[in-house]
Structures are given as C-alpha cells and as structure tokens.
N, C-alpha and C positions, 0 to 999 in steps of 0.2 A: 500492501499498497504505500503511494506519493505519504511525504509527507508535506505538503502544501494541497489543501484542502478543493482546489476548484479552480481542476486543471492546471497546466505544465507550469503555471508563468501567469507574474503581476497582471494588474486587470489597474484598468485608469477606472476614478471614480468621478472625475472632476476635474474640468478644463476654467480656470477664471486668466479674461486678462482688464488688467486697473495698473492705474496711477498709481495707486506703490497699496504696497503687503507690512503694516505695522506688525512685527509679536508681541507680548507679554511674556514679558522674559516670567513671571511666576510661575505665569498657567502654562506657557509655550502656546495659546487660545492666537488665534488673526486672526485682524482688522484689513479690510480688506474697503480702498478710497477710490470712490470711480469704479467701476467696473465702465467697457461699455461694447461693444455695439460697432460703435461707426468714427472713425475723427475724418474729420475734413478739415480742409486745408485752402488755404487761398493762393500756394504755390504749389511750384513742381520742373524740380522730387522736392521732399516732402525728408527735413533728416528730426521724427522721436524723441525730444528730449531724453526720455524713458518710458517705454512698456514695461510692464509686471507682467510673471504667467506664474498664475499658482496650480500646482499638480498634484493632485487626490488621489495615489492608486494604493495596494489591498493586496496580498498576495504572495507577498516578493518574501524571498527566505535565500538570505546569503547575501556575499556581496554583488551586485544592478547594477547597469550601469544603462541610464531614462537618453532619450537622445531629438533633443526639442528644433526643431523648426521650421522655418519660418517658411512660404514660400509664395510669390508673387499671385498677381491672378494673372502668367502666364502657366505658374506653374513652376516655376524654377527657383532657387533655393536663393537664398534675402541671407540666412546662417543660418548655423548651426549649432548648436551646442551639446553636449555630454552633460549628463544629471544622476550623478558617482551613490547612489545609496549603498549600507548594509545595514543590515534585519535580522531577526533572530526568533521574529512573531511573526508567521503570515499572517495571519488570522489582523493583524496590525492598520492602521489607516495610515502616512506617512505626507508630511501633505510637504512637496519641494519646492521647495519657490526659488523662479531663476528672474535678474534684473537685469533687462535690457537697455544701452546705453546710447546713444546714435545711432537711430536706430535704421537706417534707408529705405524710405518707402515710395518706390520711385510712381506708381502705376497708378493708374484710382483706379476700384473694381473689388475686388475679394480675395483679402488674405490672407491664408492660412495657417495656425502652431499647430502641429502633428507633433504625435507624442510617442515616439518606437525605444520598442525595448526587445531582443533578442533577437532582430530582424524583423518582430512583430507589430503592425500596427496596434499601438493603444486607443487610440483617441484621438483625437480633432475639436477646435478651433476654429471659427471663425472671425472677422469682421471687417466691416467694410472702410477701404480708402475712399472721398469725395470731393474733385476735384469743385471749390468753387471757388473763381478769379473774381480778382475787385470791380 
C-alpha cells in the first residue's frame, strides 16, 4: 500500500494571484491583499512591479519541486520559477508563496500561471491584461 493516500503525487487545491501576501508570524496564517483577475495598463509592454502567487498543495511527501510557469496569451513562457517543498505528512496542506518582481507583460489577453510537479500539470490560474491607451 502506498504511503500517499490519494494517488501518487501532490494535489493543487488552490492558486490565487494577488498584490501581496502577509503572513502572521505567530499563527502562520496568510492574508491575501488585492486578489485580482485582470490588470489594466495604459502602455505596452507593461512591467508589473509585483505579482504574488499563493499555491496550496496537499498529498506531497518527501522532497518535491514545483514549477510555476507564467505563459502569455500565445502560450509562450514569460518566466518559470522552481519552488522546493519538503514534507513528512501527506495529509498536510502547504501554502507556497511566490513573489514575482518586475514581471514583463507584453501582450494584451489572457495569461496563465501553471503549476506542475514531476512533469504533471497540477493546476492553473488565469488573469487578463487589458490595454487601455490614454
């Protein structure tokens, strides 16, 4: 019998995109500030000073690496960032926070934040870039 209760690998239970994540040092609870689905810009290319991504995963056991990939509306990779996780409890839910700085968004349309591990797609979150020139 496998020591991982639900299948053979991690399960992504949430992906949230926001402007900031604040963690309470005592409780380790997280507050998500300004979650969004659309960014509006008046110039292209657009550089976003900061985008935070909160990823909640469970069913992870041992040393794992998650890959967070941001794709533009054409499916091209804007950036890819590995996130390591060490877990001894497959029933625990782990919140992984990624702070992306100076993110280039060059095309209007729908962007995708994709989460994978062990070459398996675990989840995604999409957001739009709306171009409204002055």
